[in-house]
Structure formats: structure tokens, C-alpha cells
KEKE-901906 format. One record per atom (N, C-alpha, C): residue number from 1; residue in three letters; atom name; x, y, z. Coordinates in steps of 0.001 Angstrom, whole numbers. Layout:
BEGIN
+-----+------+------+---------+---------+---------+
! seq ! type ! atom !      xx !      yy !      zz !
+-----+------+------+---------+---------+---------+
! NUM !  ALA !   CA !       X !       Y !       Z !
...
+-----+------+------+---------+---------+---------+
END
This chain:
BEGIN
+-----+------+------+---------+---------+---------+
! seq ! type ! atom !      xx !      yy !      zz !
+-----+------+------+---------+---------+---------+
!   1 !  MET !    N !   86188 !   35592 !  124334 !
!   1 !  MET !   CA !   87363 !   36255 !  123838 !
!   1 !  MET !    C !   88198 !   36712 !  125020 !
!   2 !  LYS !    N !   89444 !   36413 !  124929 !
!   2 !  LYS !   CA !   90356 !   36666 !  126021 !
!   2 !  LYS !    C !   91168 !   37921 !  125716 !
!   3 !  VAL !    N !   91196 !   38879 !  126654 !
!   3 !  VAL !   CA !   91956 !   40107 !  126499 !
!   3 !  VAL !    C !   93289 !   39912 !  127207 !
!   4 !  THR !    N !   94339 !   40105 !  126469 !
!   4 !  THR !   CA !   95665 !   39907 !  127058 !
!   4 !  THR !    C !   96290 !   41251 !  127373 !
!   5 !  ALA !    N !   97373 !   41193 !  128092 !
!   5 !  ALA !   CA !   98100 !   42412 !  128462 !
!   5 !  ALA !    C !   98657 !   43098 !  127216 !
!   6 !  ASN !    N !   99092 !   42310 !  126247 !
!   6 !  ASN !   CA !   99616 !   42890 !  125006 !
!   6 !  ASN !    C !   98525 !   43660 !  124264 !
!   7 !  SER !    N !   97323 !   43101 !  124222 !
!   7 !  SER !   CA !   96214 !   43778 !  123542 !
!   7 !  SER !    C !   95860 !   45084 !  124237 !
!   8 !  LEU !    N !   95849 !   45064 !  125577 !
!   8 !  LEU !   CA !   95554 !   46287 !  126327 !
!   8 !  LEU !    C !   96640 !   47327 !  126115 !
!   9 !  PHE !    N !   97891 !   46869 !  126075 !
!   9 !  PHE !   CA !   98997 !   47795 !  125850 !
!   9 !  PHE !    C !   98894 !   48443 !  124469 !
!  10 !  ILE !    N !   98611 !   47659 !  123456 !
!  10 !  ILE !   CA !   98485 !   48179 !  122091 !
!  10 !  ILE !    C !   97289 !   49136 !  122001 !
!  11 !  LEU !    N !   96175 !   48777 !  122603 !
!  11 !  LEU !   CA !   94998 !   49643 !  122609 !
!  11 !  LEU !    C !   95289 !   50952 !  123343 !
!  12 !  GLY !    N !   95976 !   50877 !  124470 !
!  12 !  GLY !   CA !   96355 !   52070 !  125220 !
!  12 !  GLY !    C !   97298 !   52959 !  124416 !
!  13 !  LEU !    N !   98252 !   52324 !  123741 !
!  13 !  LEU !   CA !   99183 !   53067 !  122899 !
!  13 !  LEU !    C !   98448 !   53764 !  121753 !
!  14 !  LEU !    N !   97459 !   53088 !  121177 !
!  14 !  LEU !   CA !   96653 !   53679 !  120109 !
!  14 !  LEU !    C !   95861 !   54884 !  120621 !
!  15 !  VAL !    N !   95296 !   54782 !  121804 !
!  15 !  VAL !   CA !   94534 !   55881 !  122394 !
!  15 !  VAL !    C !   95460 !   57079 !  122660 !
!  16 !  VAL !    N !   96651 !   56816 !  123188 !
!  16 !  VAL !   CA !   97611 !   57894 !  123441 !
!  16 !  VAL !    C !   98014 !   58552 !  122119 !
!  17 !  PHE !    N !   98272 !   57756 !  121081 !
!  17 !  PHE !   CA !   98662 !   58297 !  119780 !
!  17 !  PHE !    C !   97547 !   59155 !  119190 !
!  18 !  VAL !    N !   96315 !   58671 !  119199 !
!  18 !  VAL !   CA !   95185 !   59413 !  118652 !
!  18 !  VAL !    C !   94951 !   60700 !  119461 !
!  19 !  GLY !    N !   95053 !   60608 !  120781 !
!  19 !  GLY !   CA !   94875 !   61795 !  121636 !
!  19 !  GLY !    C !   95942 !   62835 !  121373 !
!  20 !  SER !    N !   97201 !   62406 !  121264 !
!  20 !  SER !   CA !   98266 !   63381 !  121014 !
!  20 !  SER !    C !   98147 !   63964 !  119604 !
!  21 !  ALA !    N !   97726 !   63169 !  118637 !
!  21 !  ALA !   CA !   97523 !   63689 !  117277 !
!  21 !  ALA !    C !   96422 !   64749 !  117281 !
!  22 !  LEU !    N !   95356 !   64501 !  118021 !
!  22 !  LEU !   CA !   94258 !   65473 !  118114 !
!  22 !  LEU !    C !   94732 !   66767 !  118772 !
!  23 !  ILE !    N !   95524 !   66649 !  119814 !
!  23 !  ILE !   CA !   96055 !   67836 !  120490 !
!  23 !  ILE !    C !   96933 !   68642 !  119534 !
!  24 !  TRP !    N !   97804 !   67970 !  118763 !
!  24 !  TRP !   CA !   98666 !   68675 !  117808 !
!  24 !  TRP !    C !   97853 !   69359 !  116713 !
!  25 !  VAL !    N !   96797 !   68717 !  116270 !
!  25 !  VAL !   CA !   95938 !   69343 !  115256 !
!  25 !  VAL !    C !   95276 !   70593 !  115830 !
!  26 !  LEU !    N !   94796 !   70530 !  117056 !
!  26 !  LEU !   CA !   94170 !   71690 !  117691 !
!  26 !  LEU !    C !   95174 !   72821 !  117911 !
!  27 !  ILE !    N !   96386 !   72479 !  118323 !
!  27 !  ILE !   CA !   97429 !   73498 !  118500 !
!  27 !  ILE !    C !   97768 !   74130 !  117154 !
!  28 !  GLY !    N !   97918 !   73309 !  116117 !
!  28 !  GLY !   CA !   98225 !   73814 !  114775 !
!  28 !  GLY !    C !   97126 !   74724 !  114247 !
!  29 !  ALA !    N !   95878 !   74360 !  114483 !
!  29 !  ALA !   CA !   94760 !   75189 !  114022 !
!  29 !  ALA !    C !   94759 !   76535 !  114742 !
!  30 !  ASP !    N !   95081 !   76538 !  116024 !
!  30 !  ASP !   CA !   95132 !   77782 !  116776 !
!  30 !  ASP !    C !   96282 !   78670 !  116282 !
!  31 !  VAL !    N !   97436 !   78065 !  116023 !
!  31 !  VAL !   CA !   98572 !   78825 !  115501 !
!  31 !  VAL !    C !   98218 !   79407 !  114129 !
!  32 !  TYR !    N !   97595 !   78614 !  113283 !
!  32 !  TYR !   CA !   97192 !   79086 !  111950 !
!  32 !  TYR !    C !   96213 !   80253 !  112053 !
!  33 !  ARG !    N !   95253 !   80133 !  112958 !
!  33 !  ARG !   CA !   94272 !   81207 !  113156 !
!  33 !  ARG !    C !   94959 !   82491 !  113604 !
!  34 !  LYS !    N !   95916 !   82387 !  114524 !
!  34 !  LYS !   CA !   96632 !   83578 !  115000 !
!  34 !  LYS !    C !   97477 !   84191 !  113895 !
!  35 !  ILE !    N !   98138 !   83370 !  113086 !
!  35 !  ILE !   CA !   98945 !   83885 !  111982 !
!  35 !  ILE !    C !   98054 !   84602 !  110980 !
!  36 !  THR !    N !   96922 !   84002 !  110642 !
!  36 !  THR !   CA !   95984 !   84616 !  109703 !
!  36 !  THR !    C !   95454 !   85934 !  110258 !
!  37 !  TRP !    N !   95133 !   85954 !  111527 !
!  37 !  TRP !   CA !   94618 !   87163 !  112183 !
!  37 !  TRP !    C !   95668 !   88273 !  112126 !
!  38 !  ASP !    N !   96933 !   87925 !  112430 !
!  38 !  ASP !   CA !   98011 !   88919 !  112392 !
!  38 !  ASP !    C !   98260 !   89421 !  110974 !
!  39 !  MET !    N !   98196 !   88529 !  109996 !
!  39 !  MET !   CA !   98389 !   88945 !  108605 !
!  39 !  MET !    C !   97290 !   89910 !  108169 !
!  40 !  GLU !    N !   96065 !   89622 !  108550 !
!  40 !  GLU !   CA !   94946 !   90507 !  108214 !
!  40 !  GLU !    C !   95111 !   91870 !  108892 !
!  41 !  SER !    N !   95524 !   91842 !  110144 !
!  41 !  SER !   CA !   95741 !   93080 !  110883 !
!  41 !  SER !    C !   96848 !   93912 !  110234 !
!  42 !  ASN !    N !   97949 !   93282 !  109878 !
!  42 !  ASN !   CA !   99043 !   93990 !  109208 !
!  42 !  ASN !    C !   98592 !   94559 !  107865 !
!  43 !  PHE !    N !   97813 !   93794 !  107120 !
!  43 !  PHE !   CA !   97315 !   94261 !  105829 !
!  43 !  PHE !    C !   96455 !   95508 !  105997 !
!  44 !  GLU !    N !   95564 !   95490 !  106985 !
!  44 !  GLU !   CA !   94657 !   96615 !  107215 !
!  44 !  GLU !    C !   95398 !   97890 !  107589 !
!  45 !  ARG !    N !   96536 !   97749 !  108271 !
!  45 !  ARG !   CA !   97286 !   98929 !  108692 !
!  45 !  ARG !    C !   98318 !   99361 !  107656 !
!  46 !  ARG !    N !   99002 !   98423 !  107059 !
!  46 !  ARG !   CA !  100126 !   98753 !  106175 !
!  46 !  ARG !    C !   99696 !   99157 !  104760 !
!  47 !  THR !    N !   98672 !   98534 !  104229 !
!  47 !  THR !   CA !   98298 !   98796 !  102842 !
!  47 !  THR !    C !   97909 !  100247 !  102590 !
!  48 !  PRO !    N !   97025 !  100845 !  103392 !
!  48 !  PRO !   CA !   96703 !  102251 !  103130 !
!  48 !  PRO !    C !   97923 !  103165 !  103263 !
!  49 !  LEU !    N !   98771 !  102881 !  104251 !
!  49 !  LEU !   CA !   99950 !  103715 !  104446 !
!  49 !  LEU !    C !  100951 !  103546 !  103306 !
!  50 !  SER !    N !  101105 !  102340 !  102808 !
!  50 !  SER !   CA !  102003 !  102115 !  101669 !
!  50 !  SER !    C !  101494 !  102828 !  100433 !
!  51 !  TYR !    N !  100188 !  102768 !  100213 !
!  51 !  TYR !   CA !   99595 !  103443 !   99062 !
!  51 !  TYR !    C !   99819 !  104956 !   99155 !
!  52 !  ILE !    N !   99572 !  105507 !  100333 !
!  52 !  ILE !   CA !   99747 !  106948 !  100541 !
!  52 !  ILE !    C !  101209 !  107331 !  100352 !
!  53 !  ALA !    N !  102125 !  106550 !  100922 !
!  53 !  ALA !   CA !  103553 !  106855 !  100792 !
!  53 !  ALA !    C !  103978 !  106856 !   99329 !
!  54 !  THR !    N !  103504 !  105893 !   98572 !
!  54 !  THR !   CA !  103846 !  105820 !   97151 !
!  54 !  THR !    C !  103313 !  107032 !   96397 !
!  55 !  GLN !    N !  102086 !  107409 !   96677 !
!  55 !  GLN !   CA !  101493 !  108555 !   95998 !
!  55 !  GLN !    C !  102209 !  109860 !   96360 !
!  56 !  VAL !    N !  102540 !  110023 !   97640 !
!  56 !  VAL !   CA !  103224 !  111253 !   98076 !
!  56 !  VAL !    C !  104612 !  111332 !   97450 !
!  57 !  ARG !    N !  105344 !  110238 !   97462 !
!  57 !  ARG !   CA !  106691 !  110253 !   96892 !
!  57 !  ARG !    C !  106654 !  110540 !   95395 !
!  58 !  GLY !    N !  105643 !  110050 !   94715 !
!  58 !  GLY !   CA !  105507 !  110307 !   93284 !
!  58 !  GLY !    C !  105142 !  111744 !   92962 !
!  59 !  ALA !    N !  104496 !  112411 !   93894 !
!  59 !  ALA !   CA !  104034 !  113785 !   93648 !
!  59 !  ALA !    C !  104884 !  114830 !   94373 !
!  60 !  ASP !    N !  105960 !  114397 !   95007 !
!  60 !  ASP !   CA !  106754 !  115287 !   95857 !
!  60 !  ASP !    C !  107521 !  116325 !   95033 !
!  61 !  GLN !    N !  106846 !  117443 !   94811 !
!  61 !  GLN !   CA !  107450 !  118614 !   94181 !
!  61 !  GLN !    C !  107039 !  119816 !   95018 !
!  62 !  ARG !    N !  107842 !  120844 !   94974 !
!  62 !  ARG !   CA !  107603 !  122018 !   95821 !
!  62 !  ARG !    C !  106167 !  122528 !   95663 !
!  63 !  GLY !    N !  105445 !  122573 !   96793 !
!  63 !  GLY !   CA !  104095 !  123127 !   96818 !
!  63 !  GLY !    C !  103017 !  122234 !   96219 !
!  64 !  GLN !    N !  103326 !  120999 !   95883 !
!  64 !  GLN !   CA !  102351 !  120134 !   95226 !
!  64 !  GLN !    C !  101666 !  119144 !   96173 !
!  65 !  VAL !    N !  102151 !  119027 !   97400 !
!  65 !  VAL !   CA !  101591 !  118073 !   98367 !
!  65 !  VAL !    C !  101098 !  118851 !   99578 !
!  66 !  SER !    N !   99829 !  118636 !   99936 !
!  66 !  SER !   CA !   99280 !  119327 !  101111 !
!  66 !  SER !    C !   98184 !  118482 !  101741 !
!  67 !  ILE !    N !   97853 !  118820 !  102961 !
!  67 !  ILE !   CA !   96705 !  118226 !  103647 !
!  67 !  ILE !    C !   95731 !  119363 !  103893 !
!  68 !  GLU !    N !   94528 !  119209 !  103368 !
!  68 !  GLU !   CA !   93509 !  120255 !  103470 !
!  68 !  GLU !    C !   92250 !  119688 !  104105 !
!  69 !  LEU !    N !   91428 !  120574 !  104622 !
!  69 !  LEU !   CA !   90146 !  120185 !  105188 !
!  69 !  LEU !    C !   89075 !  120321 !  104115 !
!  70 !  LYS !    N !   88392 !  119230 !  103826 !
!  70 !  LYS !   CA !   87286 !  119226 !  102871 !
!  70 !  LYS !    C !   86107 !  118534 !  103560 !
!  71 !  GLU !    N !   84994 !  119209 !  103628 !
!  71 !  GLU !   CA !   83798 !  118680 !  104292 !
!  71 !  GLU !    C !   84109 !  118205 !  105711 !
!  72 !  GLY !    N !   84985 !  118916 !  106383 !
!  72 !  GLY !   CA !   85320 !  118590 !  107760 !
!  72 !  GLY !    C !   86273 !  117423 !  107931 !
!  73 !  ARG !    N !   86837 !  116924 !  106847 !
!  73 !  ARG !   CA !   87766 !  115795 !  106915 !
!  73 !  ARG !    C !   89120 !  116197 !  106344 !
!  74 !  ALA !    N !   90161 !  115585 !  106913 !
!  74 !  ALA !   CA !   91503 !  115811 !  106383 !
!  74 !  ALA !    C !   91645 !  115046 !  105069 !
!  75 !  VAL !    N !   92138 !  115739 !  104055 !
!  75 !  VAL !   CA !   92300 !  115156 !  102724 !
!  75 !  VAL !    C !   93727 !  115444 !  102251 !
!  76 !  LEU !    N !   94400 !  114418 !  101781 !
!  76 !  LEU !   CA !   95703 !  114584 !  101165 !
!  76 !  LEU !    C !   95469 !  115068 !   99740 !
!  77 !  VAL !    N !   96037 !  116209 !   99390 !
!  77 !  VAL !   CA !   95838 !  116791 !   98064 !
!  77 !  VAL !    C !   97185 !  116818 !   97342 !
!  78 !  LEU !    N !   97230 !  116132 !   96206 !
!  78 !  LEU !   CA !   98432 !  116086 !   95369 !
!  78 !  LEU !    C !   98124 !  116848 !   94091 !
!  79 !  SER !    N !   98855 !  117922 !   93855 !
!  79 !  SER !   CA !   98590 !  118781 !   92704 !
!  79 !  SER !    C !   99597 !  118508 !   91602 !
!  80 !  GLN !    N !   99164 !  118736 !   90369 !
!  80 !  GLN !   CA !  100066 !  118632 !   89229 !
!  80 !  GLN !    C !   99507 !  119428 !   88063 !
!  81 !  LYS !    N !  100385 !  119803 !   87162 !
!  81 !  LYS !   CA !   99979 !  120562 !   85991 !
!  81 !  LYS !    C !  100316 !  119727 !   84761 !
!  82 !  LEU !    N !   99300 !  119470 !   83919 !
!  82 !  LEU !   CA !   99484 !  118724 !   82678 !
!  82 !  LEU !    C !   98918 !  119543 !   81531 !
!  83 !  ALA !    N !   99726 !  119774 !   80520 !
!  83 !  ALA !   CA !   99302 !  120529 !   79332 !
!  83 !  ALA !    C !   98663 !  121866 !   79714 !
!  84 !  GLY !    N !   99222 !  122507 !   80735 !
!  84 !  GLY !   CA !   98734 !  123808 !   81146 !
!  84 !  GLY !    C !   97487 !  123786 !   82006 !
!  85 !  ILE !    N !   97007 !  122618 !   82363 !
!  85 !  ILE !   CA !   95790 !  122500 !   83192 !
!  85 !  ILE !    C !   96192 !  121950 !   84563 !
!  86 !  ASP !    N !   95659 !  122559 !   85623 !
!  86 !  ASP !   CA !   95943 !  122123 !   86991 !
!  86 !  ASP !    C !   94987 !  121001 !   87393 !
!  87 !  TYR !    N !   95562 !  119900 !   87905 !
!  87 !  TYR !   CA !   94787 !  118758 !   88381 !
!  87 !  TYR !    C !   95126 !  118483 !   89836 !
!  88 !  GLU !    N !   94196 !  117851 !   90531 !
!  88 !  GLU !   CA !   94409 !  117445 !   91919 !
!  88 !  GLU !    C !   93972 !  116002 !   92100 !
!  89 !  THR !    N !   94737 !  115301 !   92913 !
!  89 !  THR !   CA !   94340 !  113973 !   93368 !
!  89 !  THR !    C !   94059 !  114097 !   94854 !
!  90 !  TRP !    N !   92852 !  113744 !   95251 !
!  90 !  TRP !   CA !   92474 !  113759 !   96658 !
!  90 !  TRP !    C !   92520 !  112321 !   97164 !
!  91 !  ILE !    N !   93147 !  112110 !   98306 !
!  91 !  ILE !   CA !   93172 !  110803 !   98957 !
!  91 !  ILE !    C !   92659 !  111009 !  100377 !
!  92 !  TYR !    N !   91677 !  110205 !  100770 !
!  92 !  TYR !   CA !   91009 !  110439 !  102049 !
!  92 !  TYR !    C !   90235 !  109193 !  102465 !
!  93 !  GLU !    N !   89778 !  109210 !  103720 !
!  93 !  GLU !   CA !   88899 !  108146 !  104203 !
!  93 !  GLU !    C !   87459 !  108641 !  104146 !
!  94 !  TYR !    N !   86578 !  107788 !  103619 !
!  94 !  TYR !   CA !   85160 !  108144 !  103557 !
!  94 !  TYR !    C !   84345 !  106876 !  103770 !
!  95 !  GLU !    N !   83528 !  106862 !  104798 !
!  95 !  GLU !   CA !   82648 !  105743 !  105136 !
!  95 !  GLU !    C !   83399 !  104413 !  105190 !
!  96 !  GLY !    N !   84535 !  104404 !  105884 !
!  96 !  GLY !   CA !   85286 !  103169 !  106086 !
!  96 !  GLY !    C !   86075 !  102697 !  104880 !
!  97 !  LYS !    N !   86266 !  103558 !  103912 !
!  97 !  LYS !   CA !   87026 !  103203 !  102702 !
!  97 !  LYS !    C !   88099 !  104253 !  102456 !
!  98 !  LEU !    N !   89240 !  103801 !  101942 !
!  98 !  LEU !   CA !   90235 !  104728 !  101440 !
!  98 !  LEU !    C !   89787 !  105101 !  100043 !
!  99 !  CYS !    N !   89613 !  106384 !   99802 !
!  99 !  CYS !   CA !   89074 !  106858 !   98527 !
!  99 !  CYS !    C !   90064 !  107773 !   97835 !
! 100 !  GLU !    N !   89863 !  107885 !   96524 !
! 100 !  GLU !   CA !   90691 !  108764 !   95720 !
! 100 !  GLU !    C !   89826 !  109442 !   94676 !
! 101 !  ALA !    N !   90089 !  110717 !   94455 !
! 101 !  ALA !   CA !   89386 !  111465 !   93407 !
! 101 !  ALA !    C !   90445 !  112221 !   92612 !
! 102 !  TYR !    N !   90399 !  112087 !   91307 !
! 102 !  TYR !   CA !   91319 !  112798 !   90406 !
! 102 !  TYR !    C !   90483 !  113798 !   89626 !
! 103 !  ILE !    N !   90765 !  115082 !   89847 !
! 103 !  ILE !   CA !   89897 !  116121 !   89278 !
! 103 !  ILE !    C !   90713 !  117276 !   88718 !
! 104 !  GLU !    N !   90077 !  118050 !   87877 !
! 104 !  GLU !   CA !   90653 !  119321 !   87469 !
! 104 !  GLU !    C !   90414 !  120282 !   88633 !
! 105 !  ARG !    N !   91438 !  121057 !   88971 !
! 105 !  ARG !   CA !   91335 !  121967 !   90123 !
! 105 !  ARG !    C !   90078 !  122832 !   90008 !
! 106 !  ALA !    N !   89421 !  123032 !   91134 !
! 106 !  ALA !   CA !   88213 !  123858 !   91260 !
! 106 !  ALA !    C !   86972 !  123173 !   90695 !
! 107 !  THR !    N !   87049 !  121881 !   90372 !
! 107 !  THR !   CA !   85853 !  121151 !   89959 !
! 107 !  THR !    C !   85006 !  120910 !   91208 !
! 108 !  PRO !    N !   83725 !  121246 !   91151 !
! 108 !  PRO !   CA !   82884 !  121055 !   92340 !
! 108 !  PRO !    C !   82490 !  119576 !   92509 !
! 109 !  ILE !    N !   83114 !  118901 !   93474 !
! 109 !  ILE !   CA !   82742 !  117527 !   93797 !
! 109 !  ILE !    C !   82648 !  117394 !   95309 !
! 110 !  THR !    N !   82064 !  116289 !   95734 !
! 110 !  THR !   CA !   82006 !  115981 !   97161 !
! 110 !  THR !    C !   82868 !  114755 !   97420 !
! 111 !  LEU !    N !   83137 !  114484 !   98675 !
! 111 !  LEU !   CA !   83939 !  113309 !   99026 !
! 111 !  LEU !    C !   83245 !  112014 !   98608 !
! 112 !  ALA !    N !   81937 !  112027 !   98549 !
! 112 !  ALA !   CA !   81192 !  110830 !   98137 !
! 112 !  ALA !    C !   81438 !  110481 !   96667 !
! 113 !  ASP !    N !   81929 !  111445 !   95893 !
! 113 !  ASP !   CA !   82158 !  111217 !   94470 !
! 113 !  ASP !    C !   83444 !  110447 !   94174 !
! 114 !  GLY !    N !   84327 !  110311 !   95153 !
! 114 !  GLY !   CA !   85604 !  109635 !   94938 !
! 114 !  GLY !    C !   85443 !  108134 !   94757 !
! 115 !  MET !    N !   86475 !  107526 !   94200 !
! 115 !  MET !   CA !   86482 !  106082 !   93974 !
! 115 !  MET !    C !   87048 !  105391 !   95214 !
! 116 !  SER !    N !   86308 !  104416 !   95750 !
! 116 !  SER !   CA !   86809 !  103702 !   96927 !
! 116 !  SER !    C !   87831 !  102662 !   96487 !
! 117 !  LEU !    N !   88923 !  102576 !   97257 !
! 117 !  LEU !   CA !   90019 !  101681 !   96909 !
! 117 !  LEU !    C !   90041 !  100435 !   97780 !
! 118 !  ILE !    N !   90166 !  100629 !   99085 !
! 118 !  ILE !   CA !   90185 !   99502 !  100027 !
! 118 !  ILE !    C !   89519 !   99928 !  101327 !
! 119 !  ALA !    N !   89157 !   98942 !  102109 !
! 119 !  ALA !   CA !   88552 !   99232 !  103414 !
! 119 !  ALA !    C !   89627 !   99699 !  104391 !
! 120 !  VAL !    N !   89284 !  100709 !  105178 !
! 120 !  VAL !   CA !   90161 !  101180 !  106260 !
! 120 !  VAL !    C !   89315 !  101377 !  107502 !
! 121 !  GLN !    N !   89898 !  101084 !  108645 !
! 121 !  GLN !   CA !   89165 !  101216 !  109899 !
! 121 !  GLN !    C !   89260 !  102630 !  110455 !
! 122 !  GLY !    N !   90401 !  103234 !  110290 !
! 122 !  GLY !   CA !   90597 !  104589 !  110788 !
! 122 !  GLY !    C !   91852 !  105146 !  110158 !
! 123 !  LEU !    N !   91731 !  106284 !  109554 !
! 123 !  LEU !   CA !   92887 !  106914 !  108918 !
! 123 !  LEU !    C !   92940 !  108361 !  109374 !
! 124 !  LYS !    N !   94075 !  108734 !  109946 !
! 124 !  LYS !   CA !   94273 !  110112 !  110389 !
! 124 !  LYS !    C !   95450 !  110678 !  109610 !
! 125 !  MET !    N !   95366 !  111946 !  109272 !
! 125 !  MET !   CA !   96475 !  112617 !  108601 !
! 125 !  MET !    C !   96589 !  114038 !  109100 !
! 126 !  GLU !    N !   97839 !  114496 !  109210 !
! 126 !  GLU !   CA !   98076 !  115863 !  109651 !
! 126 !  GLU !    C !   99435 !  116329 !  109161 !
! 127 !  LYS !    N !   99566 !  117624 !  109033 !
! 127 !  LYS !   CA !  100845 !  118230 !  108672 !
! 127 !  LYS !    C !  101522 !  118617 !  109973 !
! 128 !  LEU !    N !  102702 !  118066 !  110229 !
! 128 !  LEU !   CA !  103417 !  118353 !  111463 !
! 128 !  LEU !    C !  104230 !  119638 !  111350 !
! 129 !  GLN !    N !  104934 !  119761 !  110247 !
! 129 !  GLN !   CA !  105743 !  120941 !  109965 !
! 129 !  GLN !    C !  105613 !  121223 !  108481 !
! 130 !  LYS !    N !  106389 !  122199 !  108018 !
! 130 !  LYS !   CA !  106329 !  122563 !  106605 !
! 130 !  LYS !    C !  106636 !  121363 !  105711 !
! 131 !  ASP !    N !  107560 !  120504 !  106148 !
! 131 !  ASP !   CA !  107997 !  119401 !  105300 !
! 131 !  ASP !    C !  107694 !  118020 !  105879 !
! 132 !  LEU !    N !  106888 !  117919 !  106936 !
! 132 !  LEU !   CA !  106571 !  116626 !  107557 !
! 132 !  LEU !    C !  105067 !  116376 !  107560 !
! 133 !  LEU !    N !  104687 !  115219 !  107032 !
! 133 !  LEU !   CA !  103292 !  114778 !  107061 !
! 133 !  LEU !    C !  103205 !  113522 !  107910 !
! 134 !  ARG !    N !  102154 !  113428 !  108705 !
! 134 !  ARG !   CA !  101953 !  112264 !  109570 !
! 134 !  ARG !    C !  100644 !  111587 !  109212 !
! 135 !  PHE !    N !  100706 !  110256 !  109032 !
! 135 !  PHE !   CA !   99532 !  109453 !  108730 !
! 135 !  PHE !    C !   99463 !  108321 !  109749 !
! 136 !  GLU !    N !   98250 !  107964 !  110135 !
! 136 !  GLU !   CA !   98058 !  106864 !  111075 !
! 136 !  GLU !    C !   96887 !  106016 !  110599 !
! 137 !  ALA !    N !   97107 !  104714 !  110525 !
! 137 !  ALA !   CA !   96053 !  103788 !  110115 !
! 137 !  ALA !    C !   95807 !  102783 !  111234 !
! 138 !  ALA !    N !   94555 !  102378 !  111377 !
! 138 !  ALA !   CA !   94168 !  101419 !  112414 !
! 138 !  ALA !    C !   93595 !  100167 !  111767 !
! 139 !  ASP !    N !   93618 !   99068 !  112521 !
! 139 !  ASP !   CA !   92993 !   97836 !  112054 !
! 139 !  ASP !    C !   91698 !   97596 !  112825 !
! 140 !  HIS !    N !   91060 !   96463 !  112579 !
! 140 !  HIS !   CA !   89773 !   96171 !  113215 !
! 140 !  HIS !    C !   89893 !   95943 !  114719 !
! 141 !  LEU !    N !   91117 !   95740 !  115218 !
! 141 !  LEU !   CA !   91329 !   95566 !  116655 !
! 141 !  LEU !    C !   91676 !   96881 !  117350 !
! 142 !  GLY !    N !   91862 !   97942 !  116563 !
! 142 !  GLY !   CA !   92230 !   99225 !  117126 !
! 142 !  GLY !    C !   93735 !   99449 !  117182 !
! 143 !  LYS !    N !   94531 !   98471 !  116740 !
! 143 !  LYS !   CA !   95984 !   98666 !  116677 !
! 143 !  LYS !    C !   96288 !   99686 !  115595 !
! 144 !  THR !    N !   97259 !  100531 !  115846 !
! 144 !  THR !   CA !   97576 !  101574 !  114877 !
! 144 !  THR !    C !   99012 !  101451 !  114392 !
! 145 !  LEU !    N !   99233 !  102024 !  113231 !
! 145 !  LEU !   CA !  100565 !  102106 !  112649 !
! 145 !  LEU !    C !  100724 !  103524 !  112134 !
! 146 !  GLU !    N !  101886 !  104099 !  112354 !
! 146 !  GLU !   CA !  102117 !  105491 !  112003 !
! 146 !  GLU !    C !  103155 !  105581 !  110893 !
! 147 !  LEU !    N !  102956 !  106544 !  110014 !
! 147 !  LEU !   CA !  103898 !  106843 !  108940 !
! 147 !  LEU !    C !  104150 !  108345 !  108946 !
! 148 !  VAL !    N !  105416 !  108725 !  109006 !
! 148 !  VAL !   CA !  105794 !  110133 !  108911 !
! 148 !  VAL !    C !  106637 !  110279 !  107647 !
! 149 !  ILE !    N !  106205 !  111146 !  106765 !
! 149 !  ILE !   CA !  106894 !  111359 !  105500 !
! 149 !  ILE !    C !  107493 !  112755 !  105476 !
! 150 !  SER !    N !  108752 !  112808 !  105119 !
! 150 !  SER !   CA !  109435 !  114085 !  104952 !
! 150 !  SER !    C !  109384 !  114451 !  103471 !
! 151 !  LEU !    N !  108827 !  115598 !  103173 !
! 151 !  LEU !   CA !  108768 !  116064 !  101796 !
! 151 !  LEU !    C !  110150 !  116588 !  101407 !
! 152 !  ARG !    N !  110784 !  115927 !  100494 !
! 152 !  ARG !   CA !  112157 !  116276 !  100119 !
! 152 !  ARG !    C !  112210 !  117565 !   99314 !
! 153 !  SER !    N !  111132 !  117879 !   98627 !
! 153 !  SER !   CA !  111130 !  119085 !   97794 !
! 153 !  SER !    C !  110999 !  120366 !   98613 !
! 154 !  GLU !    N !  110527 !  120259 !   99810 !
! 154 !  GLU !   CA !  110343 !  121444 !  100650 !
! 154 !  GLU !    C !  111650 !  121775 !  101335 !
+-----+------+------+---------+---------+---------+
END
């Protein structure tokens, strides 16, 4: 069998095409992995803060939103009165989860009794001023996102 220059050229062209296709697939897979990683990171930071912001805005009435210490942890406490009975919603981080407990005021419960909503890596909350609350959420890489909410009712 005789190998001609045309056959070698076609074979070489095929090798270059297959090699470049493989390189593009590897580049695409790396880009996809980075996009997925960034989306997961954004989800881990933004979701808890969005949930908290929605809850605070819904409960924003004079004296109804506070951050209190319960079992040594900062807890967002949203108060409301229904049919003459005082209720509280506690939102907090417990064992790597964003948790919520809806209780009648003065009901004896622990943070372990709350319902876990989503996983969180680190959630910090503090009252900056009379009308400013600060929340910070972290992702699995340690990147943080901050939310400062101004209580309009105060």
C-alpha cells in the first residue's frame, strides 16, 4: 500500500480537527463548571438574605421587628398580634441550616425545635441603629454578601 502526500495531508488535517475539537470540549467543560460553581455560590449567599428581606418587609411595623439573643445566638424576631394573641416568628441559623419557628409569645421552645428551611454556611445578624438591621451570609468558599435593611416603620 502506497501512502501519498494527499493521504498524509488528509490524515494530518483530521488529527488537527480532532485535537482542536477535544480542546474546545475541555474549555467548554471548564467554563460550564465555573458557571455552575458561581451559580451555587450566589444561591448560597442570596437565598437566605432574600428570604430574610421578604420576611422583614412583610412584618415591618413599629416595634415588631427585632434581633434578640436566644441560646447565645442572634435571632431575628418578628412579632404580630392575631385575634388578640401575640405571636413571634424566629428566624436564625442552627447547625448549618436557616431555621424558622412560629410560636405564641412566651412559649418555651429551643432553637432545635425550629423548622429548617435551607442550608447556610454562615449567617450573621445585628442591629446597627434603631432602624437599621444588618445581615451577612457566606457560601462554602467563605465569600460573603451583606444586606442592610432600613425599617421604615421606625
